[in-house]
N, C-alpha and C positions, 0 to 999 in steps of 0.2 A: 563856812564859805568853800571849803573843798568839796563838800557834798552839793552844794548849789552849782559849783561850775560842772560837776559830774552829770548832774540833771539836764543842764544846758547842752552838753555834748552828746549824751546818750539819747537816742530818738525813741527807743522802746519804752513802754510804760512800766515794766517790772524793774525792780531795784537790782542792783549788781549781785547782791548775795542770793537772791532768788534765781537769778540767771544761772549762777554757778551751780547751784544745787539741783536746778531742772537740768542743766547740760550734763552734770554728773550722773543723775538718775537715767537719762536718756542713753548716755554712753554705757552704763552697766547693763541696762536692759538689752541693748543691741548687742553687747559682748555675749550675753547669756543666750541669745537667740541664735548667733552665729557659732556657738561653741557646741551645738548639739550634733554630734557626729553621726547618730543613728538615723538621722532624717535622709541621709545620702545612701543608706544601704538597703539592698532589696530585702523583702521579707524572708524569714528563715524558712519557710515551705517552698520557696522558689527553687526549682532545680537549675543549677548553673549550666551555662551554654556548652561548656567542655563536656559534660555529662550527656547532654542531649546529642552532641555530635557523634558520640560513639555508639548511640542507641541504634539497633537494627529495627527498620521500619517493616512491619508485617502486613500493614494494611494501608490502603491508599483511597483516594477519591478519583472517580472517573472525570476527565477533562470536559467530557461532553454534557453530562447531566449531574455531576456531583455525588453519584451513588457510591456507596462504599464498596470496594473491591478487595480481594486478597492479592498478595504479591504476584501469583501466578496469573490471575485474571488482569492485573494491571499491565503486566509485561506483555502479554498477549494483545490487549488493546493498543499499547504503544507500538508493537510491530504492525498492526494493521493500520495505524495512523501515519506510520513512516512510509509505507508503500503506497504511493498515489495510484498505481494502476488497478489496485483492487477495490478502490473507493467507487460507490454508486455514482454514476453520472446524472446530470440533470437531464430532463426531457429536452427534445429538441426546441420545443417553443421557448423554454426558459433560456436555452443557450443562444437562441436568436435575439431575444430582447436583450440579454446582457451584451451581445456583440453590438446591437444597435446602440445601446446607451454609451458603450465605451467609444463607438465611432462618433457619436454627437458630442461626447466630452472632448475628443480630439479636434474635432472641427470648430467648437467654440473658442479655442485658443487662437484661430486664425480668423474666423468671422464671428465676432462678439454678438452680433445681433440675433443669432439663433436662440429661440426661447428655451 
């Protein structure tokens, strides 16, 4: 009679002993999965960030075309890029077109019907 009343109150089709064994099996498997500490560690051949920070960089890539440069060439290129007066300027036609486009963009804020 006790078992009959349990079947009436229990909605799932598995008997209670099976439920307990399945729950114990799932709980132990989850514990084994979560207890693997080596999953979170980086691979042993990976160089630590602290070591990489102290490393002296002897070659670099050009920010213009990605070409490999030595340290001296990279410093020279950075100096050239920092000084805007030494840069080559665009042709007068290109400068005029850029000016007109900037003027058009400024006028569109006040007159939105300009295409």
